[in-house]
N, C-alpha and C positions, 0 to 999 in steps of 0.2 A: 675522183679528183676534185670535182667542184665542191663537194662537201668538205674536203680537207682545206681548200682555199677559203671557204666560208668560215670555217672554224678559226683559221688563222687571222682573218680579217676581224672577226668578233673579238678574239683575244687582244689584237692590237688596239682596237677601239676601247676595250675595257681597260687596258693598261694606260691608255692616254687619259682616261677619265679618273682612274684611281691614283696614279703616281703623283700628280700635283697635290692631291689631298694628303697623301702620306708624307710628302716632303714638307708641306706646310705644318703638319702636326708635330714634326720633330722638334724637340726642345733639348737644350743642354742638360746633362745630369746635374742635380743639385750640389753634388760634391764629388771630388776625385779622390777622396781619402781612402776609398775602398779599392782603388785600382791595384795596389800591390797584392791584395788578397785575391782578387780575380786572377791575377797572373799566377799566383801560387796554385790556385784551384785548377787552372788550365794546364799547368805543368804536371800536377799530380794526375790529372785525367790522362794526359799523354803517356806518362810513365805506366799507368794502369793498363792502357791500351797496348803498349809494347809488351808488358808482362803477360797480358792475356794471349797475345799472338806468339811471342817467343819464349814463354815461360817453360815449355817442355824442353826446348833446345838448351836453354840456360840452366835447367835443373831446378827451377823455382817452383815451389808448391802452388797449387791452384788457389789456395785461400789468401795469398798475398795481394793479388790484384784488387779484389773487392775492398780490402782494408785500405789500400792506397786511395781508391776512389772515395771511400767514406771520409778519410782524413782531408782530402782535397775539397770535398763538399762542405765539410765543417769550416775549413779555412775561408772558403769563398762566401759563406752565408753567415752563420752565427758569430764567428770570430771577427768578420768584417764589421758587423754591427757594433762590436765592442769599441771601435774607434769613435763612433758617434756618441756612445755612452760615456766614454772617458772624456771626450771633448766637452760634452754637456756638463759633466760633473766638475771639471776644472773651471769652466765658465761660471757655474753656480758658486763655487768657492770664491772666485773673484768678485762676484756680485755681493755675496754675503760680507766679505771683508770690506768692500767699498761702503756698504750700508752701515757696517759696525762702527766706522770712524765717528760719524755724527752721534750715534747712540752712546758711545763711550765718552766722548767729549761732553755730551749733554749731562752725564752723571758727574761731571767735574773732574774727571781723570785726564791726565795728559799722557800721550804716547810718544815714545822716542822716534817712531817712524810714522809715515803717512800710509794708513791702510788703503786709501784710495789708489795710491800708486802701486801698492802690492797687488791690489785687485786688478789693476790694468795690466800688470805683468801676467797674471793668470789668464786674462782674456787674450793676451798676445800668444800665449802657449796654446790655448784652445783654437785660436785662429790659424796657427801653424798646423795643427792637427787636421783641421777641416780643409785647408787650401794649400796642399803641397805644390800644386802647379798652376793654380788659377785663383782668382779672387771670388769665385762663385761660392756662396754659402747658402745653405738651405734655411729659409724662414721657418719659424719665427725666431730661431736662435741666430744671432748675428754678433759674434764676439769680436769681429774685426773692426778696428777703428776707422 
């Protein structure tokens, strides 16, 4: 019994030492744009778990659940990163359009529109992709004004 109490006291002291360090190390995620994909992944994993457990009762073949798990994993990881790549590409187009304005005008040509404003529109779209619920954007890309 004394050994059990000693182990409990040791674990309590260890928890008191480690928890503040873990809480201090927590940082906000750089972007919430991947959250819908994580929700899709969790939903697909739940469906796969149900199919694994109740597939025989429902008459569903055994090969369906692993496919659902794989599709969920793809949605949560590679597909989620596509949001960052699309946002980065849109922001790049905005930057190129903004820089092209002075280049074209330097060649003596006039444009009917301001490419800088069009570039700002692209940055607004990229900002909206990266920050659907918050203003947190991952550096070094910061398309938000």
